[in-house]
Phi, psi and omega in degrees: 000129178269171187300330176301308179292320175305316174301322176294320185273342183074031181276099190275332173298312177302332181295299188298332184282327173294323176287328169299323178284325184212090181307341189254016187300308181295314177306322177302315175301315177302326181288347174281120196299315181234118190199140180275099183284169180296340181285323178292321181290326175292322187292321176296326181274347178077029176271091188299304188305317178292312171315312179288336172293311179296319178298326176281334178275325182213082181297337184298328183296344182286338180252002178279142179266145173270191185293339178271355185081028176251148162274177171290328174294328174301320185284321175302316173300312188300321185265009179067027181277065191299318180295325184287323171307308181299321174292317167301325178290320177299320181294301184227109182292336183288353175293339180296329185277337184297124189268130173247217183306127187069015176076021185270124174268168167316313182300320173301315189297308182299323176297318182300324180267000182069033183275078184294326177297319176299315178304320174303314175297315181296316181286337175293310191285328181212079183302329186278007171291341182297335186263008177280142184246155176280171167300347173260024179050037176261124170283180174306323180299311178304314183297322175300310186291320180295335174257012177055035186262082187285325179292315179291328172303314186296320176293306182301324171298314184298319181291314183299320187276347173257355176299146185221016173289182182296133173072024181288317179308307174310308179302308176313315187283330182282318181283332184287329178259010185292138179256135181277190187300339179259011172080008170286123169277181175305318181299317179299308181302319183287333171288318177301329177279352184056050185236094179302324188288317180288329171295318180309306189294324180283313180280001167285346181272111186292345177275006182276123175271117191271359184262003186286144183262135177268197187294333180282003182068033183235138170274175178295326179292329179279337170293323177299309183300323174298318182288329180299321181287344171267007174097165174106138172268351186291329180293330183292323174297319178296322175299317187290320181293326179284309199275331187263355185290137181210157184298323178301309178295324184297306173299327180291323185286316180292324176299321187295333181239110184288158178310131178280155172275125184240141183281336192227155183301312190288334179284316181298315177303321184281354187282167182285144179278125179280170183289329175283333165297320179293329178292310184282337170295319182289329179289315174303318183294306182305314179303324175286340176278345178298164174272164187303315184301314188284324172300322181292318186297317189295315177299327180292309184300320180299319186288322174296320179292324174293317178302316187295316181294323183289324181286332171303315175296325176286339182238067177304159166302133182093357178081176186274348180266132186259158187286346190265007182290145183277170191295330181296318183287321176300319178299310180303319189285327178303302187298328181297315190286330175287317186285334182239078190287357175290328178292327171292317176306316179298323173296325177290327174292329179289324183284337178290315180290330179296321178291333174298316178295324173296331178290319177294314179297342181085012184259000000 
């Protein structure tokens, strides 16, 4: 039995028999630039155990392209071998970014087919894979629109706007204004598709530049005006959404609708972003951009402020003994304080902290 047959049947015993006969058999395959490796065959057939054995013996096979320009993960996606895709991802998270034929990565392929569950796993494993582009300069967002995967597009937009890792704000602005091979941004594509809700979703993002021109030297507004001359009222709705949208009306609309409760991560990411989320995402992003020394200084200041506030709460003005206590209690307390001066010292120390709290508060 040759290696191809062994991979198709998932026969790991036959694999090791082939290695015993020729210890360099896997190395010989690896030296061929474009070849169907046993891992490619196992991936297309869904032979998980065999595929994991090959991944252990020859990890480089996972990034190799066959004669058709596909990696094993591409083939697993093509044939719906979802469990095998996730197992490959566990071993090497970077496989999400390996580009095959046409510059299409596994993330692009999952986007094209609207595989939201896989997209969640891909972005969790490798967040920066969202910035990869195909040979046609299409991002995953462009691919979603071109294939009319609007739910997928909404998910990707939501994920991008909620991200708060280092350079997240820069990445959001870059991708939302990215131009494909024809110079079209996401806003251009949404207008060309005559999809008002998609246009609304895009213009909700304040980092979107509505004045970018495509290869035909047209902005999104100019595209709409051209369509209006040809007739139809759908374009008028889109024009109104673009031209009349402002930050004030956007904030008012978001405040009037609270953040919905969502049961799943993919649903939450696709949901509308509230004004409160926008605030803390902004703060987190700014915090991530700070240097380590600045961040440490802020943490020290915050800790001191919290400590001072806590100590002030433990030592309120007038002490913990109240005037309405009965005589017996007051007498017992006096004897306790006299016999144990350390408690008095503790009160004085607490009062000192309380004074520090007043100084920080500026009173």
